[in-house]
C-alpha positions in Angstrom: 136.7 48.5 159.5 134.9 50.3 162.2 134.9 54.0 162.9 135.1 55.4 166.4 133.6 58.9 166.8 134.3 60.8 170.1 132.0 63.8 170.5 134.0 66.6 172.2 136.4 64.4 174.2 137.8 66.1 177.3 140.6 63.9 178.7 143.8 63.5 176.7 144.7 60.1 178.2 141.4 58.6 177.0 141.9 59.9 173.5 145.5 58.6 173.6 144.3 55.2 174.6 141.7 55.3 171.8 144.6 56.1 169.4 146.3 52.9 170.5 143.0 51.1 170.1 142.6 52.3 166.6 146.1 51.4 165.7 146.0 47.9 167.0 142.5 47.1 165.6 142.5 48.9 162.3 139.6 51.1 163.4 139.5 54.8 162.5 139.3 57.4 165.2 137.3 60.6 164.6 137.1 63.5 167.0 134.5 66.3 167.1 135.6 69.7 168.3 135.9 71.4 170.6 138.5 69.1 172.2 139.3 69.5 175.9 143.1 69.3 175.1 145.7 70.1 172.5 146.6 67.2 170.2 150.2 67.8 171.2 149.4 67.3 174.9 152.0 65.2 176.6 149.4 63.0 178.3 147.8 62.2 175.0 151.2 61.4 173.5 152.2 59.3 176.5 148.9 57.3 176.5 149.1 56.8 172.7 152.8 55.6 173.0 154.3 55.3 169.6 151.1 54.3 167.9 150.1 57.8 166.7 151.7 57.2 163.3 149.9 53.9 163.0 146.4 55.2 163.6 143.9 56.9 161.3 142.9 60.1 163.2 140.6 62.8 161.9 139.3 65.9 163.6 136.0 67.4 162.6 134.7 70.9 163.5 131.2 69.6 164.5 128.8 66.7 164.3 127.4 67.6 160.9 130.9 67.9 159.3 131.8 64.5 160.8 128.6 62.9 159.4 129.1 64.5 156.0 132.7 63.1 155.9 131.8 59.7 157.2 128.5 59.2 155.4 127.5 56.3 157.8 125.0 53.7 156.8 124.7 53.0 160.6 125.5 55.3 163.5 125.3 53.8 167.0 125.2 56.2 169.9 126.5 54.7 173.2 124.7 56.1 176.2 123.5 54.9 179.6 120.0 55.6 178.3 120.4 53.0 175.4 117.5 50.9 174.5 119.6 47.9 173.3 122.8 46.3 174.6 126.1 46.6 172.6 126.3 42.8 172.2 122.9 42.6 170.6 124.1 44.4 167.4 125.3 42.5 164.4 128.2 44.9 163.5 129.3 45.6 160.0 132.5 47.2 158.6 131.9 50.9 158.2 129.6 51.2 161.2 130.2 54.4 163.2 130.4 54.0 167.0 129.6 57.4 168.7 130.7 58.1 172.3 130.2 61.3 174.3 132.5 63.4 176.5 133.7 62.0 179.8 131.9 64.3 182.1 128.4 64.3 180.7 128.0 61.8 177.9 126.2 62.6 174.7 124.0 65.6 174.8 120.3 65.1 173.9 120.6 66.7 170.5 123.4 64.3 169.6 122.0 61.0 170.9 118.6 61.9 169.4 120.0 63.1 166.1 118.1 61.8 163.0 121.3 60.0 161.8 121.5 57.8 164.9 120.5 54.2 164.1 120.1 53.2 167.7 121.0 54.3 171.2 123.1 51.5 172.8 124.2 50.8 176.3 126.9 48.8 178.0 125.5 46.9 181.0 126.7 48.1 184.4 125.7 47.3 188.0 122.9 49.5 189.3 123.8 52.9 190.8 126.9 53.2 188.7 127.1 56.4 186.6 129.5 55.5 183.8 132.4 53.5 182.4 135.7 55.1 181.3 135.4 56.4 177.7 138.4 54.5 176.3 137.3 51.3 178.1 133.8 51.7 176.6 135.2 52.2 173.1 137.5 49.2 173.5 134.7 46.9 174.6 132.5 47.8 171.6 135.3 47.8 169.0 136.5 44.4 170.1 133.0 42.9 170.0 132.5 44.3 166.6 135.9 43.0 165.4 135.2 39.6 167.0 132.1 39.4 165.0 134.2 39.9 161.9 136.6 37.0 163.0 139.3 39.6 163.9 139.7 40.2 160.1 143.3 41.3 159.4 144.7 40.3 162.8 147.7 38.0 163.1 146.4 35.5 165.6 149.0 33.7 167.6 149.4 30.0 167.9 147.4 28.4 170.8 149.4 27.9 173.9 150.4 24.3 174.8 148.6 23.0 177.9 150.7 23.4 181.0 152.9 26.2 179.5 152.6 29.9 179.9 
């Protein structure tokens, strides 16, 4: 499955939402320190609901340690300065999806790291600075998973016309 990598996340609620995202999609969530919160933070626990035990979560001391542990074939850095759009990628299981901290995004040395396969953007209207971190990760993970025909998901029966 796909691996989500948050570089120095700052807001516990976003990481809590990403824990839920990882749990419901089978993605792994990796965090690079320093974190802007404690992993026992009530806001993180509340946003993650009861999914913490269902998610794969790993914390790494720095980017090099994360890359050493993950050994990615492909590492996509999501940034407003991306040169390709997230939906133009043919995702493969094992891809690493790298997102930066909420306040500033990925620092230049990270988004330009030699391990980065491509800098990728999510389209937004002009004059908008950024999209929420958890929302961005969700958009990308679901596109990647969709391309894999939602492998492993239990898809519900189609609804009958006229019923909700």
